N, C-alpha and C positions, 0 to 999 in steps of 0.2 A: 338561234344560237343558245346552247346550254349554258348554265352558270359556270361550269368548269371551263368551257371554251372561252367565255367572256373574261374570266380571271386570267387565263393563260395569255390572252391577247394583249393584256396590259403590260406584260413583261416580255422582253425578247433578248436574244443573245446576239452579240456582235460576232465578227469573224473569229476572234480569239477567245470565245466562250466567256466574255465578260457580260455580266448581267446589267442591262440598261433599263432603268426605271423611268418612264415618262413623268412629266410634271404632275405631281400629286401631293397632297398633304403628307403622305407617308414619306416621300422622297425628302421633303424639307425636314421632317423629324429625324430621319436617318442621318442627314448631313449635320444637324445640330448635335446629335449624340456623338457622331464621329469627331466633330470639332471639340466637344467637351473632353472626350478621351484623349485627343491629341494634346490639349492643354494640360490635362493631368499628367500625361507622359512627359511633356516638356518640363512641367514643374518638378516632377521626380528627378529627371535628369539634371536640372538646374541645382536642386538640393544636393545631389550626389557630387556634382562638380564643385559646389561651394564648400562642402565638407572636405573634399580632397585638398582644395586650395588652403583651407584653414589648417589642416594637418601639416601641409608643407610649411605654412607660416609659423606654426607652433614649433616645428623643428628648427627653423631659422632663428626664431626669437631667443632660443637658448644661447646662441652665439652672437646675436645682433647687438650692436652698440649704437647709441644715438648721441652724437657730439655736435653741438652747434659750431659753425665756422666763425673765424675772426673774433670780434668782440660781442658776439651774440650770446644771449642768455635765454635758457628755457625755464619758464616759470609755471607753477601750478597755482592759479588764483584761489584765494580763500573765498567761500561763498559770501562772507561779510567780514569786515575788518575785525580781527580778534583783539585789536588793541584799542578799540573804542571805549569810551567811558560813558556809562549810563548816568543820566542826570536823575536825581531823586528830588521830588518836590513833595514835601509833607508825607513821606513814607511811600509815595507812589513812584515807581520807576517809569521814567519817560524815555522812550526810545524812538528817535525819528529816523525813519527809513527812506526819506526823500519823496514820499508820496504826497500828492496834492490834487485838488480839484482844478482841472485845466479850464480857465475862463473862456478859451477859444472853442473847445469841443464840448465842454460841460461834463467830460468824463474824468475818471480817476487816472492820473498820470504819475510818472516817477521821474525825478530829476536824473539827468545823466551824471554818472560819476566820472570825474576826470582823473582821479587818483585811486588806484587799486592797491590791494595788499596781496602779496603772494609769497610762496616759498620757492627758493631757487632750486631747480632740479638738476641742471647741468650748465656749465659755462664753457665758452669757447676758449681757444688757446691764447687769445690776445686780451682776455679780461684780467685786469690787474687787482681790483679791489674786492670783487665778490668771490665767494666760495659756495659750494653746494650746501644746502640746508640753512643758508641765511634767509631771513625774512626781509622783504623789501617793499617799499612803496614805489610805484611806477606810474608813468603817464599812460593812461588807458587808450589814448588816441594813437599810440605808436606801436601797438602790438599786432601780431599776426597769429592766427591759429596754427597749431602744429597738428596735422591730421594723422597722428600716429596712434592707432588702436583706440581711438575715441576716448583718450584719457583726459581731455580738457586742457591740455598744455597750450601755452602761448609762447611766442618768442618776441623779444625786443633786443635792443643793443644796450650795452652797459651804460653809455651816456644818457639813456632815457630813464635810468633808475634814479629816483629822486633821493632816496636814502636807504641805508641798510640797517637791519636790526639784528643784533646778536651779542653775545658776550665776548669781550676781548677785542672789539673792533679797533679801539684807539691804538692798542699795542700792535695789532696786525697792520694798520695803515701807516703807523710810524716806521715799522720795519720796511715797508714798501718805499716810503719817501726817502729814507736814509740809505736805501740800497742794499 
């Protein structure tokens, strides 16, 4: 058998003229290349669909409103309490961020904060005391994330707000009390 005949015998055609390659290292390489191209095409299609969806959302966002229901409050937590007072000892500013060496694990750990500070973004129709742009201290154990555009907003109810911070609160609250 000549070299050409030997090479031709490795490949044969089925009834519908499909090339059938018997098991060989080449067949495995061809399948891997095909799988990579399929993944690339699927990735391109996914990106196109994601961009289309984002364009649809961007159009909707121009008209969209986010209003919490009942006595719920949408908050944007501050990364750290802006109303903290820094202690000064001998000209050195001491700031304690709650970190300590954990005696159980031996690693650096941070105390959980049970009171957070945030800005009020939006209030529900049944909220009586809070207004947007108030700063508040809230119970961190009673909040839920608001997964809207990954803005970092959280939601709680007005009774879980410990106190509000703003100018003119006494006057505002007296008006509410006196009706």
